[in-house]
N, C-alpha and C positions, 0 to 999 in steps of 0.2 A: 164041575161048576164051582165048587168051593175053592179048588186050586187056582182057578183064574181070578177069583175075587181076592185071594191072598196075594197073588202076584200084583194085582192092581193096587192093592193097599201099599205094598212094598215100594212099588214104583212111585206112588204119590209121596211116600215118606222121603225117598231120595230126592224127589223134586223139591219138597219143602226144605230139606236140608241144604240143597244147592242154592235155592233162593235166599235162604237165611245167610249162607256163606257170602253171597254176592252183596248182601245188604250191610255187611260188616267191613269196615276199612280202617286204615290208619291215616292220621293227619298230623301235621306238625305246625309249629307256630314260630313267629319271629323270623329268623334267618333261614327259613326252609327253602330248599331248592331240589325238587325231584327226589324226595326221600332222604335228603342230606341236610344235616344241621351243622353250622359252623359256629364255633365259640373261640374265645381268646383265653390263653393261659392267664389265670388270675381274674377272670371274669367272675363277678359275684355269684351268678347262677345262670343256668340254662334250663329251659322247660321243653319237654317232649310231650306230645299229645297223641292220644289214640281215640278215635270216634267210631261208634257203632251207629249205623243209620237204620232207623225204623225198628230197631230192637235194642233193648237194654241188657248189657252183659251183667251177669250175676257174679262172675269171678274174673278178676283182672290180675295178671301177673306180668312183671317186667323181668326180662332175662338179659344178661350180658355174657357174651361168649357161651351161649346156650345154658347158662346157669342162672338160677334166680338171684337177683341182687339181695344184698343183706340190708334190709330196711332198718336194722338196728345199728349199722355201722356209724361210728362216731369218730370225730377228730378234734384236736385241741386248737382253739383259736382265741387269742387274747386271754389265755388262762381259763377259758370256758369250754365245756364239751358241746360240740355242735353235731347234729345228725346230718350225715352226708346226703341221704336220699329221703325225700318226703313224697307222699302220694296224697294230695288233698282230696277231700270228699268230692266225688264226681258231681258235675253239674249237667243234668240231663243224661245224655249218652256219651259225654266227653270225659276221658280219663287222662290224668296228667302225672308225669314224673318230673320232679324238680331236683336237679343236681346242683349242689351249692359249691362255691369256690372251685371253679373248674380248673383242672390240672391236665397235663399232657397224658397222664395215665388213665384219664376218663374217656379217652378215645375208644371207639368201637361201634359195633352194631347192636342196638338195643331192640329186643323183641317184645312186642305188645301181644300178650296172649289173652284172648277173650274166651271165656267159657270153655276152658280146657283146650281141646283140640279143634274147636270150630274154626278159629282163625289165628294165624301167626303172622304178625306184621312187623317188619324190620325198619328201623330208623338208624341211619349211620351218623354218628357224631364225630366231627373232626375238630381237633383243638389246634389252633394256630397261635401265632404271636405277632406282635407289632414291633417294627423297628424303633430304635431309640430316636432316630431322626428321619421320620417319613418325609417324602418329597413327591412333587408332581411337576411335570414340564408340559408346556404348551407350544405347539408348532403349527404354523400355517403352510400348506403346500399348494402351489399353483396348479389349477386344473388346466390342461392344454386346451386352447381354444383359438380359433381363427375368426377375426371380425374386422379385418382390414378393409373389406369392401363395403362396409356399412356407410351409408351416406348421412346418417343422423347419429352423432356421438351420444346424444342423450338416451338413445335406446340400447346402448352397449352395456351389458352387465357381465360380470365375471364371478364365478363361484370358486371357492377355495375349500380345501379339506382341513379342518381343525382336528389335530390329534392330541389327546390328553394321555400322557404316560405317567402312571402312578406307581411308586414303589413304597408300599405301606407296611408290608409284612409278609407272612407266609400262611397259607391255608386260611385265608380270611375273605369275607365278602365285603366289598366297599361300594358305596354309592358315588357315581360320577355325575355331576350336574354341569352343563355348559350354559353359561350366561352371556348375553349380549349387553354391553354397557355403552350407551350413547346418550348425549345431552343430559347427563346427570341421572339417568334412569337405567336400572338393570332389569333385563327381561330373561327369564329362564327359557331355554330353547329345547332342552331334552334332559332327562334324568334316567339313568340306567344303573342296575346293580351288576357288578363284575366281580369275579373271583380271582384272587391272586393265589395261585396254587403253590408257589415256592418263593424263596427269598432271593432268587437270582433273576428270574424273568419278571419284568414289569407287567402290570396289567394296563392294557391300552384300550382306548375307545376313540374311533374317528367319526366325525360328523361333518357333513357338507354344509357350509355356511355361505350366504350371499352377503358380500361386504360392500356392494354398490351403494354409494351415497353415505357411507358411514365415516365420513372424514372426521378425524378426531376421536373415533370410537375405539373400543377394545373388545376382546373376547376373554372370558374367564373359564378356567377349569377348577371346579370345587369338588374335593373328595371328602366324603363323610364316613365315619364309623363311630358306633356308639361308645367305643372304648377310647377314642381319641379325645384329648382334652379340648381341642378346638379343630375346626375344619382346616384341611391343608389345601391351599389354592395357589394358582399362578395366573398370569395374564399375558396376552400377546403384547407386542409393541404397539404403540399408537398407530392407527391407520391414517395415512396421509396421502391425499391425491396430489398429482403434480400441479405446479403453477408455472405455466409456460412463459417464455420470453424469447424474442427474436432479436439477434444482433447481426449487423452487417460487418462481415469480416474484412473484405476488400472487394472493390468493384462489384461484380455480380454474384459474389459468394455470401451465403447467409448461414447462420447456425442457430438452432433452436435448443434451448436449455431450460431446466427447471430451477426456479429460485428456491424451492424447498427440496428436502430429501424425501422422495416418495417411499411409502411402505404399503404393500410389498414393492420391492425394488425393481421387479420385472416390468419394463415399460415398452411401449411401442410408439412410433412416430408416424404422423401423416401430414402431408403438405397439400395445401389448396391455393390456387391462384384465383382471385376474385376481381372482376371488373367493377370499378367504382365510378360514381358521378363526380362532378367538379369539386364538391366540398371535401371529398376523400375522408369521410367519417365512417366509423364502424357501422352506423345505421344506414349507410347509403350503398350497401353492397347490392349490385344488380344480379350477378350470377357468379358461381364458384365452380371450379373444375379441379377434381382431385388429380394430383400428379403421381406418377409411378415412381415414388421415392419413399422409402420407409426408414431412412437413416436420419440422424440429427442434423446433417449438413445438406445444403441445397445450392446448386450452381445454375444460374439462368444463362444458357448458352447463347441464345439469340438476343439481338438488341430489341428493346421494346419500343413500339411506336405509340403506345398509349399508357396512361397511368394505371397502375395495378395495386392491388393490396394482397400481400402474402398472409396466409393464415396457417399457423402451425398448431397441431394437436398432439399432446402427450397423454397417453392413456395407461393407467394401471388398473388393478382390480377394483379400486375404490371409485375412480371416476376419471374424467377427462379435463385436462387444463388446456386453455386456448389462448393464443396470442396473435396480434395483428401488427403489420408493418406496412406503411405506405411506401411505394417505390415509384419515383418520378421517371417518366419516359425520357429517352434520348432522342431528340428531334434532329433529322438530317439537315445539314447546312448547305446553302446555295454555293455553286462553284465560284461565281464572281465574288461573293462575300469571303470565301476561303482565300481567293487570290489576293484581294485587297488586304486581308488580315496578314497574309504572308509578307506582302510588300511593306506594310507598316512595321511589322516586326523587324524586317531587314534594315529599314532606314533607322529605326531606333537603335539597332545593334551597331550600325556604323557610327552614329553620333556618340554612342557610348564609348566606342573604341577611340575616336578622335579626342573626346574629352579626356580620356585616360592618358593619351599621348601628350596632349597639351600640359596636363598636370605634371607629367614626368619631366618635360623640357623646362618648365618653369622652376621646378625644384633644382634641376642641374644648374641653370643659370644663376639662381639665387645662391647656390653653394659656391660657385666660382667668384661672384662678387664679394661674398663674405671672406673668401680666402685672400683675394687681392687686398682688401681693406686691412686685414690682419697683417699682411706682409709690409705694407706702408707704415703702419703704426710701429712695427718692430724696427724698421730702418730708422725712423725719426728718433726713436728711443736710443739707438746705438750712437747716432751722431751727437746727440745731446751729452751723452756720457763722455765721449772723446773730447769735446770742447772744454770740459771741466778739468781734464787731467793733462792736457798737452798744449804747449804754446807754439804758435806758428812763427818760426825764425824769420821768415821772409817779411814779416810785418814789423819786425823790430828795427830801430835806428842803427845805422852803421857808424863806427868810430875808426879813425886812422891811427894805427900804432906804428911807430918808427921801427924800421928793421935794424936789428943790431949788427948785421953783417953788411957794412957799407962798402961796396966794391968801387974802388976808384977806377977810373978809365972807362967807365960805362957811359953810355949816352944819357943825355938828360932824361929822355923818356923812359928808358929802361931803368935808369937809376931811380927815377921817380917811382916806377912800378916795383922795383925791388926794395926800395927804401921804405916804402909804405905798403903793408899787407892789410887786406880787409879782414878784420876779425870781429866777430860778434861778441859782445860782452857776455859774461856768465848770466844765465837766465835768473831773473828775479821774479819770484812768484808774487804778483800783485795784479790788481785789476788794470787791464790795458785800456787805454783810451783810443778809441778809433778816430 
């Protein structure tokens, strides 16, 4: 009977010790993550905490590499001796270890030992460093989506993935906050803590954002760390929805373009044909039918026998731009009217040809008359020059000059002819009297 009582008491003692062991635990402060503390080389201090629940420890020891730390360890700073480790007086059941001027050699697993062997709690300290030029990048990625069959553009929404890629340092914990900026206001969307484990791989965080209706807005990635002199941030390009415009290329060919540069640049096109009333205004659309065309160009193959209004929609993730264009119908012409029009055109053509021929003949005749007149004027000019330089002998008076060779025995007539020869006097240049 006594033996059973002793066993019962021993069992109760083990139970009490087990319960006491469960009620003691370790806790950490500041940048704690699953028993891991991150600090930066050169950080002024880092604090480790150990807490006992429902029981107060009477003896607290801190160990590094399974050896008690030297609470008297000192170092020189600005010409003064400074104690490396301090253990402030406990507040309640919380016990602290403060490590000053953190260095890379302070890395390791620190053991919080409460009441001797009752509990051994380990906290790992990792000392990282910051880059001299920390950076962050923002990228928007389109989410695949099909919405071309939607009949109401206002109901179309598109989601994008915003990815923040930060390169801050190595073995550090940073806070990444995503903001939405629109109409002069910035609204935080999400804030998370991320660990950059090395200096090569960036720390990234992706978040799905809805950009519908945020024309002119932006998204920001802001990275925070208590050792950074100021936050590191970046923003996306300004969100721009398309502004549609329809242009008639030629005949029945039309093209829809955006007068702005949309962002995101991935756009889709939709065409609609609307029946309109007589005033052909945008507000007088009776009914619209979507065409099986998703390109920026449209060709109407059949001749239209009624007035239509073309409607083009350009959509990107931000919104939908719409444009309208009135198209006048081509009315068929009567056969008699067509024949009369052809006859009139033929007559006009003939008259034009005759008129051209008459003009050509008149020009040729006129040239001939001018040529004859010029020839006559030249002839008269030549005759006038000749009269001034040459005397006509036939118009001069004749004089009888006796013949020196007087042949005797000739007849009177012949002698007369031989005795007198008709000679013209030497020309004298003077004005002749007619």
